[in-house]
Structure formats: C-alpha cells, structure tokens
N, C-alpha and C positions, 0 to 999 in steps of 0.2 A: 503424864501425857501419853506415854507409850502404852499404858494399860488401857486408856480410853480408846485409842486407835485399835487395839487388839479386840476389844469388845465390839467396836463398830464393825471391824472386819469379820469377826465370828458371826455376827448377826446377818451380815450380807451373805456369807458362805452358806449359812443355814437356809436362808431365803432362796438362794440359787439352787441348792440341793433340792429343796421342796419343789421348785418350779421344774427342774429337770426331771425329777421323779414323776410329777404330774404329767409332763409331756410324754415321757416314755410309757407311762400307763395308758395314756390316750392312744398313742401310736400302736401299742401292742393290742389294745382292745379293738381298735379300728381294723387292724390286719386280721385279727381273729374273726371279726364280723364279716369282712370281705371273703375270707376263706369259707365261712359257713354259707354265705349267699351263693358263692360259686359252686360249692358242693351241692346245694339244694337245686341249682340250675342243672348241674350234671345229672342229678338223680331224676329230675323231671324228664330230661332228654332220654335217659335210659329207660324209664318206666313207660313213657308215652309213645316212643317210636322204636328204639332199638330192640328192647326185650320182646315186645309183642310181635315184631317182625320175625325175630329168630324163632319164637315159639310157633308161629304160623308155618314157617318153613319146616320145622321138625315135625309138627303134628299133621299137616295137610299135604306134604310132598314126601317123596321117597328119595331125597338127595337131588341129584342133577335132573333138571326138567326144563322144558320149554314153556315159557309163560303163555305163548299162543295156544298151547295144547291143554292148558288147565281148564277145568270146568268154569264156565262164564261166571257163576256165582262166586267161586274162589278168586277169580281175576278181579271181580268187583271188590271183594274184601281186601285184597292187596292194595288196589287203587285207593280205597277209602282210608286204610291205615296210613299209607304213604303220604297222600295229599291232604288229609285232615290233620296231619302232624308235621307238615312241611317245615314249619318254623323251627323245629327241633333238629333239623338236619344241618350238617356242616356244609360249607360252601361247595366242596367237591360233590357231595351227594345231591345237593340242590341242582347243580348243573346236570348231573346224570338223570335226575328225575324229570327235569324240563325236556331234555333230549328224548327221553323215553316217551313222555306224553306226546310230544310233537310227532315222533315217529309212529307211535301207536294210533294216534287220532287222525293221521293223514289218510284220506281216501285212497284205497289201493295200497295200503301201507306195506312196507317191506318187513314181514314178520320175522325174518332171520335177524334183521338189524334190531328190531324190538326185543327179541329174545336175548340177543347179545348184550344190549343195554341193561336189560333186567338182571342178567347174570352179573354184570359189573356193579349194579346197585346192590345185589345180594352180597357180593364180595366186600364192597365198601362198608355196608352195614355190619358185616361180621367183624371187620377190622375195628371199627369204632366200638362195637359191642365189647370186644376184648379189652380195648383201651379204657373204656368207661368202667368195666368190671374192676379193673385194677385200681383205678382212681377212687372207686367207691368201696374198696376193700372187699370185693366179692371175688370168689375164685373163678378166674377165666377158664374157658374151655381149652383143653390142651390134649392133643393126641398122644403126648408122651406117656400117658397112663394106660394106653391101649394094651401094651405088652403085659403089664402087671395084671390087668383085668383078665386078659386071655389066659395067663398062667394060673390065676386063681380059678377061673372057670374050668380049665383042664384038670386041675387038682381035685375040684369038687365033682367032676363028671366020672 
C-alpha cells in the first residue's frame, strides 16, 4: 500500500512540476514580450521626436539662439516637428509645448517668454534624448570627451 501511494504522489509531483514550468515559461515569455513592446515604443519616440529635434538644433542653429529670431521657415519646421509628434512627448514636455504655443500664438505675444519656453523645451528634449539613448543602448552625448578630442586635435596639429 505504501508503494501505491508513492507512485500516486510521484505522478502528482511530476504534474505539479509540469504546471509550474509551463506557468514560469508563460510569465517569462510575457515579460519579454512587454519588454520588446516598451523598447519599440521608446524607439518610436526617439526616432520621431527627440532625434529629429536634436538634429535640427545641431544642423540649423549655432547653439544658443532665440526662437523669435529664427527664419520663419525654420520656425515652421520646428513647429511641425514638435506638434506633429506631440503624442511622443512626455507629460512635462507636453505642458511646455502647450505653454509655448499659447504664448507664441497670442496676439502681441511676449517674445521673450516664448523664447524662454522654447529654451526650456530644448533642454527637456536634450534630457530625454540622453535618457532614451541609454535605454536604447546608444551612446549618449557627453561633454566628458571634449578634453580627449582637444588633446588629439592638438597632437595632430
């Protein structure tokens, strides 16, 4: 009678182990799928809003600038990029964008305030650009390499 109970017990243990293994496999697979979906969403945000904005800043401006003094065509390009990809912004950036648009679109707008808000938008995008770069395993921009580059340049000159 003891051997029968042992066989019965062994069968149940094997069944329980199979069920636990299947559940753990499902949970691991589901977590991996969620990770991939989140990473794809981060990649979309990076590629559609943050990277293009950073590229426009580097290509079309020379560092610090006033939005109100940019060429109207370039202003339009910034507006289109920011507001056509509004859904990819984080909540803080969305608030800055709304405040900027309200300030800029107001008749007799305070251009100093609009310029200040755009500067804040630029800073926020740069922060998120660096964060997303790290999360996407891209090398974020870092000023720490400037000395090394300068030394190399001096050595070659």
